C-alpha positions, -999 to 999 in steps of 0.1 A, spaced: -266 85 94 -244 81 63 -239 53 46 -209 39 32 -202 8 12 -162 0 6 -158 -18 -26 -119 -41 -31 -105 -68 -47 -74 -68 -32 -58 -98 -16 -49 -96 24 -13 -104 20 -9 -68 4 -7 -37 18 -42 -26 4 -64 -47 16 -51 -42 49 -53 -5 45 -85 0 34 -104 -26 58 -88 -4 86 -106 28 74 -135 5 81 -130 -4 112 -123 23 122 -151 42 111 -170 15 128 -161 35 159 -180 59 142 -217 64 163 -235 81 126 -215 61 96 -231 23 92 -201 12 70 -205 -22 52 -175 -39 33 -177 -59 -1 -147 -80 -11 -148 -99 -41 -106 -113 -26 -126 -142 -7 -116 -133 23 -144 -135 54 -141 -105 85 -169 -99 100 -210 -95 106 -201 -62 85 -179 -74 61 -196 -90 27 -183 -115 3 -192 -101 -39 -190 -132 -61 -158 -147 -75 -149 -147 -112 -172 -170 -127 -145 -198 -141 -125 -221 -123 -91 -206 -147 -71 -184 -127 -87 -146 -126 -53 -133 -152 -51 -157 -169 -95 -159 -178 -92 -121 -181 -66 -116 -203 -79 -143 -235 -116 -129 -231 -108 -91 -228 -78 -84 -245 -77 -73 -281 -42 -90 -281 -43 -123 -273 -34 -135 -242 -9 -161 -260 13 -133 -280 17 -111 -242 52 -111 -232 49 -128 -201 61 -120 -167 64 -90 -158 78 -72 -127 53 -46 -123 16 -56 -117 -12 -47 -143 -49 -52 -145 -75 -49 -168 -99 -17 -170 -125 -49 -180 -131 -63 -147 -156 -93 -145 -183 -73 -120 -214 -64 -130 -241 -41 -119 -262 -67 -108 -238 -74 -80 -246 -35 -67 -281 -29 -71 -291 -44 -36 -270 -25 -20 -270 13 -28 -253 34 0 -252 73 2 -209 75 -3 -192 44 -26 -159 43 -13 -136 22 -42 -101 9 -28 -78 -16 -47 -108 -27 -76 -83 -47 -101 -96 -72 -124 -130 -63 -106 -138 -29 -118 -151 -26 -151 -147 8 -160 -172 15 -189 -200 -4 -176 -203 -9 -137 -180 24 -129 -208 53 -149 -237 36 -134 -220 36 -98 -219 73 -101 -257 78 -108 -272 56 -83 -242 78 -50 -210 100 -55 -180 81 -58 -147 82 -31 -114 63 -45 -88 58 -24 -58 55 -40 -33 25 -30 -13 24 -65 -12 45 -98 -36 20 -114 -69 40 -114 -47 71 -129 -31 48 -154 -39 25 -183 -27 -10 -168 4 -5 -147 2 -2 -114 34 17 -110 56 31 -135 69 4 -160 103 -6 -162 124 0 -195 120 -37 -207 82 -37 -199 74 -2 -221 74 -20 -253 51 -32 -275 24 -49 -276 25 -30 -241 27 4 -249 -3 -2 -270 -20 -23 -238 -15 8 -216 -29 39 -245 -61 17 -259 -67 15 -217 -59 50 -211 -82 58 -237 -109 36 -223 -108 46 -191 -111 82 -206 -144 77 -218 -156 61 -192 -148 91 -168 -163 112 -193 -195 100 -186 -194 111 -150 -195 149 -136 -167 156 -125 -187 160 -89 -190 129 -88 -163 109 -78 -133 123 -57 -97 108 -55 -79 102 -23 -43 96 -23 -32 88 15 3 105 2 8 137 -3 28 125 -38 -3 105 -43 -25 133 -44 -6 148 -67 -8 119 -97 -44 128 -100 -43 161 -116 -9 150 -139 -27 119 -146 -42 122 -183 -69 96 -172 -82 118 -143 -72 149 -146 -101 178 -141 -113 150 -111 -109 164 -67 -83 152 -50 -78 150 -13 -50 134 6 -59 117 40 -33 91 51 -38 55 62 -45 54 99 -30 23 119 -42 10 153 -20 22 175 -38 4 203 -31 -31 181 6 -22 175 31 -6 199 67 -7 216 58 -41 232 95 -62 250 127 -56 222 141 -85 235 111 -110 224 126 -108 189 166 -107 197 156 -141 216 142 -163 188 165 -150 160 193 -155 182 213 -119 178 249 -119 194 248 -87 225 258 -59 207 247 -60 176 217 -40 159 187 -53 146 177 -43 110 143 -48 99 130 -57 63 92 -65 48 78 -72 19 50 -94 8 66 -112 -15 111 -102 -11 123 -111 -47 98 -85 -58 121 -55 -74 103 -23 -67 108 -32 -27 146 -28 -29 162 -62 -12 187 -59 -38 195 -27 -25 197 -27 9 217 -64 2 242 -40 -16 242 -13 8 250 -37 37 278 -53 18 292 -17 16 292 -11 55 323 -17 79 325 -52 96 329 -40 125 294 -21 126 280 -60 143 241 -60 123 217 -88 122 187 -89 95 156 -100 105 134 -105 71 98 -111 66 76 -121 36 70 -146 11 102 -159 -10 141 -145 1 179 -135 -10 203 -145 0 228 -114 17 263 -105 21 279 -125 46 295 -91 70 256 -100 82 239 -121 105 202 -127 91 165 -147 103 141 -150 73 108 -154 97 89 -158 64 52 -145 61 41 -132 92 -4 -126 98 -3 -120 127 -10 -82 141 10 -99 178 40 -113 155 41 -84 136 41 -60 168 68 -80 184 89 -80 153 86 -44 145 95 -40 181 129 -57 185 139 -38 150 164 -14 161 159 4 128 133 -8 98 147 -1 66 121 3 38 141 10 2 114 7 -21 125 21 -58 83 33 -61 62 31 -32 23 50 -20 26 56 21 36 19 26 17 5 61 44 -18 68 64 20 78 34 32 96 32 2 118 71 0 131 67 38 139 33 24 162 55 0 173 85 29 185 110 17 159 128 42 133 124 36 98 149 47 67 142 48 35 150 65 -1 134 99 -8 105 83 -26 68 89 -30 48 90 0 77 79 28 89 111 35 54 119 49 59 100 73 101 93 78 113 132 87 148 136 98 151 141 132 117 123 144 108 94 127 140 82 107 164 97 76 150 93 36 178 94 12 190 104 -26 191 96 -50 163 70 -50 181 37 -57 214 45 -44 237 13 -16 260 39 -13 237 63 4 217 43 18 246 22 40 256 57 50 228 69 66 226 29 83 260 40 93 253 75 105 217 65 123 235 30 140 266 52 152 246 73 179 224 54 205 214 86 221 200 99 189 182 60 175 168 59 216 155 93 210 133 85 175 124 56 192 101 78 213 92 106 190 82 79 164 58 67 185 45 101 192 43 108 161 19 76 148 1 81 178 -8 119 171 -8 119 136 -17 83 124 -44 66 145 -74 51 133 -100 83 149 -80 106 127 -84 90 97 -120 84 103 -129 114 110 -117 137 79 -130 107 55 -165 110 78 -157 151 75 -153 142 35 -185 125 26 -209 145 48 -190 177 26 -196 152 -6 -232 143 3 -240 185 3 -227 188 -24 -241 164 -40 
């Protein structure tokens, strides 16, 4: 029996927590794995789900941590930023984990929680660590993705370098065989070797899993009826936790739509917090945030094409969910998106990244061939079931845990 303890501080409105929890659920189906989820987000999901203590403050976490822990006072920081950032001096203490030492720790998105210089080396002494990378933060100083040009200024650059050095000091105290980084995409796994922080540590690529018994093709007409889609119109779907997040590319999608021939009847359906104005040459329905997998299943199934125009991304759960529901996807050729979106099988990726014209041309090309679109619906579902099932992911992690245990 392998005892695995997952640790996460990610909110369940985003993809990181959902992806991590799916791995945990997949492992619960393994006979010789005991999987426990330690959560610092305040959520609760059942008997194998343990809440960690909340930050010891009534202030918002970001302000409390920044004011107390940054060498530069919080008030002097330029704010806000579009690119998420976090501090390696998290609120976690060793005492929070002393009663739950497993055979393997599996860290997920632990930003603002993990204290790199105290808790991380202690954990590595107790048991080997697998760190599933949901974004770039463990490989960078403060940033979760590449910051914009306007964010690469003082004091941000100073903070980035301070944090890189702090993380390097923490990892220097840990033998290389005690941490294995896992990139869900080939791109993310490759970033481990090129990082100033993690160079010298092992990295594996194990994609996310999706419950294909939960996400599957349903009646396409349901969404069309809800959104009052006109007969003959194509339904394009877009989903992001925050639609206004520039990294998710909604602005590029809007520009692409404005370039399409008006004879191409399109109805855009968007899901997420916030919103954006779209050009007048298409119908648009905004459904707001959808927290139910049942509602999401009907959303994906009703779309003819799911568009994920991210400018940076790892292996977004939204694309896996769409493919499992038999909906092909379109994206820029960036990050881990080409891993899932394959020409002639599950959709199309385009370059250069951020080019609205390339995106518009791809939409017109795909929607101009109904026979091809039906073929893509069938093969998208097949790809999801054959390569991205929860059992496939759980089996690969199980094998990795066992190998790590033997090596340590």
